[in-house]
C-alpha positions as CSV (number, residue, x, y, z in Angstrom):
1,X,-60.5,16.3,-128.4
2,X,-63.3,18.6,-129.7
3,X,-64.6,18.7,-133.3
4,X,-63.3,22.2,-134.5
5,X,-65.4,24.1,-137.3
6,X,-64.4,26.9,-139.8
7,X,-67.4,28.7,-139.9
8,X,-70.1,29.8,-137.0
9,X,-72.6,27.3,-136.3
10,X,-75.8,27.5,-134.3
11,X,-78.2,24.6,-133.3
12,X,-80.7,25.7,-135.6
13,X,-78.6,25.6,-138.8
14,X,-76.7,22.7,-137.9
15,X,-76.5,19.3,-139.8
16,X,-74.4,16.9,-138.5
17,X,-71.6,15.0,-140.8
18,X,-72.2,11.3,-140.1
19,X,-70.1,8.6,-141.2
20,X,-72.4,5.0,-141.5
21,X,-70.4,2.2,-141.8
22,X,-71.5,-1.1,-143.7
23,X,-70.9,-3.6,-141.2
24,X,-70.2,-7.2,-142.0
25,X,-71.5,-7.4,-145.6
26,X,-72.6,-10.9,-145.3
27,X,-75.4,-9.4,-142.8
28,X,-78.1,-7.2,-143.0
29,X,-76.1,-4.2,-143.0
30,X,-76.4,-3.1,-146.4
31,X,-80.3,-3.5,-146.4
32,X,-80.8,-1.6,-143.3
33,X,-79.1,1.1,-144.5
34,X,-80.4,1.4,-147.9
35,X,-84.0,1.5,-146.3
36,X,-82.8,4.2,-143.7
37,X,-81.5,6.3,-146.4
38,X,-84.8,6.3,-148.3
39,X,-86.4,7.7,-145.1
40,X,-86.8,11.5,-146.2
41,X,-86.4,12.5,-142.7
42,X,-83.1,11.0,-142.3
43,X,-81.9,12.9,-145.4
44,X,-82.9,16.4,-143.9
45,X,-81.5,15.9,-140.5
46,X,-77.6,15.2,-141.5
47,X,-74.9,14.9,-144.1
48,X,-74.4,11.2,-144.4
49,X,-71.3,9.3,-145.9
50,X,-71.6,5.5,-146.3
51,X,-68.3,3.8,-145.5
52,X,-68.3,0.9,-147.5
53,X,-68.1,-0.3,-151.1
54,X,-70.6,0.9,-153.7
55,X,-70.6,-2.3,-156.2
56,X,-71.5,-4.4,-152.9
57,X,-74.4,-1.7,-152.1
58,X,-75.5,-1.8,-156.1
59,X,-75.4,-5.7,-155.6
60,X,-77.7,-5.5,-152.5
61,X,-79.9,-2.9,-153.9
62,X,-80.6,-5.2,-156.6
63,X,-80.8,-8.5,-154.6
64,X,-83.1,-7.1,-152.1
65,X,-85.3,-4.8,-154.1
66,X,-87.3,-7.8,-155.5
67,X,-87.7,-9.0,-152.3
68,X,-88.7,-6.1,-149.7
69,X,-91.9,-4.1,-149.9
70,X,-90.0,-1.2,-148.2
71,X,-88.5,1.3,-150.6
72,X,-84.8,1.4,-150.9
73,X,-82.3,4.3,-151.8
74,X,-80.4,3.9,-154.8
75,X,-76.7,3.7,-154.4
76,X,-76.4,6.2,-157.3
77,X,-78.1,8.6,-154.7
78,X,-75.8,8.1,-151.8
79,X,-72.5,9.6,-150.7
80,X,-70.2,6.7,-150.4
81,X,-66.6,6.5,-149.4
82,X,-65.8,3.8,-151.6
83,X,-63.1,0.9,-149.9
84,X,-61.7,-1.8,-151.8
85,X,-64.0,-5.0,-151.0
86,X,-63.3,-8.5,-152.3
87,X,-67.2,-8.6,-153.5
88,X,-67.0,-11.5,-155.8
89,X,-66.5,-13.8,-152.6
90,X,-69.2,-12.4,-150.2
91,X,-72.5,-13.9,-150.2
92,X,-75.7,-13.0,-147.9
93,X,-75.7,-15.0,-145.1
94,X,-72.3,-16.5,-145.4
95,X,-70.3,-15.0,-143.1
96,X,-66.3,-15.4,-143.4
97,X,-62.7,-14.2,-143.0
98,X,-63.6,-12.1,-146.2
99,X,-66.6,-10.4,-144.6
100,X,-64.7,-9.9,-141.2
101,X,-61.6,-8.0,-143.3
102,X,-64.0,-5.9,-144.9
103,X,-66.1,-5.0,-141.7
104,X,-63.0,-4.1,-140.0
105,X,-61.5,-2.0,-143.1
106,X,-65.0,0.0,-143.1
107,X,-64.8,0.9,-139.3
108,X,-61.1,1.9,-139.5
109,X,-61.7,4.3,-142.3
110,X,-64.5,5.6,-140.7
111,X,-62.4,6.4,-137.3
112,X,-59.3,7.5,-139.2
113,X,-61.5,10.1,-141.1
114,X,-63.3,11.2,-138.0
115,X,-60.4,11.8,-136.1
116,X,-59.5,13.9,-138.9
117,X,-62.6,16.0,-138.2
118,X,-64.3,15.1,-141.7
119,X,-67.4,13.7,-139.6
120,X,-69.1,14.5,-136.1
121,X,-69.7,11.3,-135.5
122,X,-69.9,7.5,-136.6
123,X,-73.1,5.0,-136.8
124,X,-71.6,1.5,-137.0
125,X,-73.8,-1.5,-138.7
126,X,-73.5,-4.8,-136.9
127,X,-70.2,-6.8,-137.3
128,X,-69.5,-10.7,-136.6
129,X,-66.6,-10.9,-134.1
130,X,-66.0,-14.4,-135.1
131,X,-65.3,-13.1,-138.6
132,X,-62.6,-10.4,-137.3
133,X,-60.8,-13.0,-135.5
134,X,-60.5,-15.1,-138.7
135,X,-59.2,-12.0,-140.6
136,X,-56.6,-11.6,-137.7
137,X,-58.4,-8.5,-136.0
138,X,-58.6,-9.8,-132.2
139,X,-60.8,-7.3,-130.5
140,X,-64.0,-7.9,-128.5
141,X,-66.2,-5.7,-130.6
142,X,-66.3,-2.1,-132.2
143,X,-66.5,-0.4,-128.9
144,X,-62.9,-1.5,-128.1
145,X,-61.5,-0.6,-131.4
146,X,-63.1,2.9,-131.3
147,X,-61.4,3.2,-128.0
148,X,-57.9,2.0,-128.8
149,X,-57.9,4.0,-132.1
150,X,-58.9,7.5,-130.2
151,X,-56.5,6.9,-127.3
152,X,-59.7,6.8,-125.0
153,X,-58.9,5.1,-121.7
154,X,-62.5,5.8,-120.0
155,X,-65.4,4.7,-121.9
156,X,-68.5,2.7,-121.6
157,X,-71.5,1.1,-123.4
158,X,-74.6,3.1,-123.0
159,X,-77.9,1.6,-124.5
160,X,-80.4,4.2,-125.3
161,X,-84.5,3.8,-126.4
162,X,-87.6,5.9,-126.1
163,X,-90.7,4.4,-125.8
164,X,-93.2,4.3,-128.9
165,X,-96.2,4.0,-126.5
166,X,-95.5,6.5,-123.8
167,X,-92.2,8.5,-124.5
168,X,-90.8,6.9,-121.3
169,X,-86.9,7.0,-121.8
170,X,-84.3,3.8,-121.1
171,X,-80.7,4.8,-120.6
172,X,-78.6,1.8,-119.2
173,X,-74.8,1.7,-119.0
174,X,-72.7,-1.4,-118.7
175,X,-69.7,-1.6,-116.0
176,X,-68.4,-4.5,-117.7
177,X,-69.0,-5.5,-121.3
178,X,-67.8,-8.4,-123.4
179,X,-66.0,-10.8,-121.1
180,X,-66.9,-14.1,-119.7
181,X,-69.6,-14.3,-116.6
182,X,-67.0,-16.2,-114.6
183,X,-64.7,-12.8,-114.8
184,X,-67.2,-10.2,-113.7
185,X,-66.6,-10.4,-110.0
186,X,-63.1,-10.3,-110.3
187,X,-63.2,-7.6,-112.8
188,X,-65.5,-5.3,-110.9
189,X,-63.8,-2.9,-108.4
190,X,-64.2,0.5,-107.0
191,X,-62.0,2.3,-109.1
192,X,-63.8,1.0,-112.4
193,X,-67.4,1.5,-110.8
194,X,-66.3,4.9,-110.2
195,X,-65.1,5.3,-113.7
196,X,-68.5,4.1,-115.3
197,X,-70.4,6.2,-112.8
198,X,-68.6,9.2,-113.7
199,X,-68.8,8.4,-117.4
200,X,-72.8,8.1,-117.1
201,X,-73.5,11.3,-115.0
202,X,-71.1,13.5,-117.0
203,X,-73.0,11.7,-120.2
204,X,-76.6,12.6,-118.6
205,X,-75.5,16.2,-118.0
206,X,-73.7,16.8,-121.3
207,X,-75.5,14.9,-123.8
208,X,-79.3,14.9,-122.2
209,X,-79.3,17.9,-120.5
210,X,-80.2,16.3,-117.1
211,X,-78.5,18.9,-114.5
212,X,-79.7,16.6,-111.3
213,X,-79.9,13.0,-112.9
214,X,-81.4,10.0,-110.7
215,X,-79.7,6.9,-111.6
216,X,-80.5,3.1,-110.1
217,X,-77.3,0.9,-109.6
218,X,-78.1,-2.8,-109.7
219,X,-76.7,-5.2,-107.5
220,X,-74.5,-8.0,-108.6
221,X,-76.1,-11.1,-107.0
222,X,-79.5,-12.3,-106.6
223,X,-81.5,-10.1,-103.9
224,X,-78.3,-8.0,-104.2
225,X,-76.7,-10.6,-101.8
226,X,-79.3,-10.8,-99.5
227,X,-77.1,-9.7,-96.6
228,X,-74.2,-12.2,-97.7
229,X,-76.3,-15.2,-97.8
230,X,-76.3,-15.2,-101.6
231,X,-73.2,-13.4,-102.5
232,X,-70.9,-11.2,-100.5
233,X,-69.7,-8.5,-102.9
234,X,-72.2,-6.1,-101.8
235,X,-71.3,-6.2,-98.2
236,X,-67.7,-6.7,-98.9
237,X,-67.4,-3.4,-100.9
238,X,-70.2,-2.3,-103.1
239,X,-72.4,-1.1,-100.6
240,X,-69.3,1.1,-98.9
241,X,-68.3,2.1,-102.8
242,X,-72.1,3.6,-103.3
243,X,-72.1,5.4,-99.9
244,X,-68.8,7.1,-100.6
245,X,-70.2,8.2,-104.2
246,X,-73.4,9.6,-102.5
247,X,-71.4,11.8,-100.4
248,X,-69.3,13.1,-103.4
249,X,-72.2,13.6,-105.8
250,X,-74.6,15.5,-103.5
251,X,-76.4,16.7,-107.1
252,X,-77.0,13.1,-108.4
253,X,-79.5,10.9,-106.7
254,X,-78.1,7.4,-106.5
255,X,-80.4,4.5,-105.7
256,X,-79.3,0.9,-104.8
257,X,-78.1,-1.7,-104.9
258,X,-81.5,-2.6,-106.7
259,X,-81.9,-6.2,-106.4
260,X,-81.0,-7.1,-110.3
261,X,-84.6,-9.1,-110.8
262,X,-86.9,-6.0,-110.0
263,X,-84.4,-3.2,-111.2
264,X,-86.6,-2.6,-114.5
265,X,-90.3,-3.7,-113.4
266,X,-91.3,-0.1,-113.2
267,X,-89.6,1.2,-116.0
268,X,-91.4,-1.7,-117.9
269,X,-95.0,-0.4,-116.6
270,X,-93.9,3.0,-117.8
271,X,-92.9,1.7,-121.2
272,X,-96.2,0.3,-122.1
273,X,-98.7,1.8,-120.0
274,X,-97.8,5.2,-118.2
275,X,-95.2,7.7,-117.5
276,X,-97.0,8.6,-114.0
277,X,-95.0,5.9,-112.0
278,X,-92.8,6.2,-109.5
279,X,-89.2,4.4,-109.4
280,X,-88.3,5.0,-112.9
281,X,-84.9,6.6,-113.2
282,X,-82.9,8.7,-115.6
283,X,-80.4,5.7,-115.9
284,X,-79.5,2.6,-114.8
285,X,-76.0,1.0,-114.2
286,X,-75.9,-2.5,-114.9
287,X,-72.8,-4.5,-113.8
288,X,-72.6,-7.1,-116.3
289,X,-73.6,-7.4,-120.0
290,X,-76.6,-9.7,-119.8
291,X,-77.8,-8.1,-116.6
292,X,-78.3,-4.9,-118.6
293,X,-79.2,-6.4,-122.2
294,X,-81.9,-8.6,-121.4
295,X,-84.1,-6.1,-120.4
296,X,-83.0,-3.2,-123.0
297,X,-83.7,-6.1,-125.8
298,X,-86.9,-7.2,-124.2
299,X,-88.3,-3.6,-123.9
300,X,-86.7,-2.1,-127.1
301,X,-85.6,-4.8,-129.3
302,X,-86.3,-2.7,-132.7
303,X,-85.6,0.7,-131.1
304,X,-82.9,0.4,-129.0
305,X,-79.4,2.2,-129.8
306,X,-75.8,1.4,-128.5
307,X,-73.7,4.7,-127.9
308,X,-70.4,4.6,-126.9
309,X,-69.7,7.1,-124.2
310,X,-66.3,8.9,-123.3
311,X,-65.1,8.9,-126.9
312,X,-63.9,12.3,-128.5
313,X,-66.6,12.2,-131.0
314,X,-70.2,10.8,-131.3
315,X,-70.8,6.8,-132.2
316,X,-73.8,5.1,-132.1
317,X,-75.2,1.6,-133.5
318,X,-78.2,-0.3,-133.6
319,X,-78.8,-2.6,-130.8
320,X,-78.9,-5.8,-132.8
321,X,-76.5,-8.1,-134.8
322,X,-75.6,-9.1,-138.1
323,X,-78.7,-11.4,-138.5
324,X,-77.0,-13.8,-141.2
325,X,-80.3,-16.0,-140.9
326,X,-82.5,-13.1,-142.7
327,X,-79.6,-11.3,-144.5
328,X,-80.8,-10.7,-148.3
329,X,-84.5,-11.7,-147.9
330,X,-85.9,-8.0,-147.5
331,X,-87.0,-8.5,-143.9
332,X,-84.8,-6.7,-142.0
333,X,-86.2,-3.7,-140.0
334,X,-84.3,-0.5,-140.3
335,X,-86.0,1.2,-137.2
336,X,-82.9,0.8,-135.0
337,X,-80.3,2.0,-137.4
338,X,-82.8,4.9,-138.2
339,X,-82.9,5.6,-134.4
340,X,-78.8,5.3,-134.2
341,X,-78.8,8.2,-136.6
342,X,-81.2,10.2,-135.2
343,X,-79.6,9.9,-131.7
344,X,-76.2,10.6,-133.4
345,X,-77.8,13.9,-135.0
346,X,-79.3,14.7,-131.3
347,X,-76.1,14.1,-129.4
348,X,-74.2,16.0,-132.1
349,X,-76.3,19.2,-132.3
350,X,-76.3,19.6,-128.3
351,X,-72.3,19.7,-128.4
352,X,-72.6,22.7,-130.9
353,X,-71.0,25.5,-129.0
354,X,-69.9,23.3,-125.8
């Protein structure tokens, strides 16, 4: 599904309409959103609607204002889609079934309105999966809800960041996401790997304008199996799968299977010191959650963004959690959610006219 517009648009005058969900109200979602919306650059680049609760935001505003040195946007100056919320039973740092129900309702409303073409994309603040389960919502995460509600079968979690030191880009797609480590090897198949690689290639071309991408693919086992001595998946099928993909994708450079412990070393150098280094790729395909996210969070904890590829609309999210331990203290940094908003604007703008 492509978003339809009732008037001519071009990239120079386009300001995307974004829904920003409040996330778990016991976490830092309210604080980082209020801090992000105090930024004049954020206000200029898009039309933002917070999907949450005005009373809850006012409560957060007055609580955090006395504890934070950073400016906060006033809830009275924000466009808010007001969702009924049990505000009296919500406290910072105290997650519960009540906060889980609220965060799920915010996401559900954002998806409904976006599918109705009221928004061009969704930026989601963090939720707590345990609170969702306590509220009766049994999903591994927000990604899976977005996919189910939009009837999307092929989707993936892409993590994006840009170095504040050198401008080097990090893009990492996960082949598997929220599953136990012991299930990874059985879940990975040639079909699944081909689907994730196809998603990544299409995203790099459509959303990032990279016509001939260079992609590095991680091995599964230590040293990529070391010829079967440390695991056999590479020899059994991963190497032959990759050879087949190379033949079928002549316009894409596929490097691998790279031992997981060295895959991101050159990127780390480029991230901190110089972009003039070989062995840095347009994107990386990691085979399981922590294999991809440990280097992402090590390099770019405050800058990284999670974007769901394959959906019929834009979805981005900060790459951090609810931070219940510092909720309400004024210490939460808005950098990642601001980056998520800017990326949503960038991606939505590139899709205009496509």
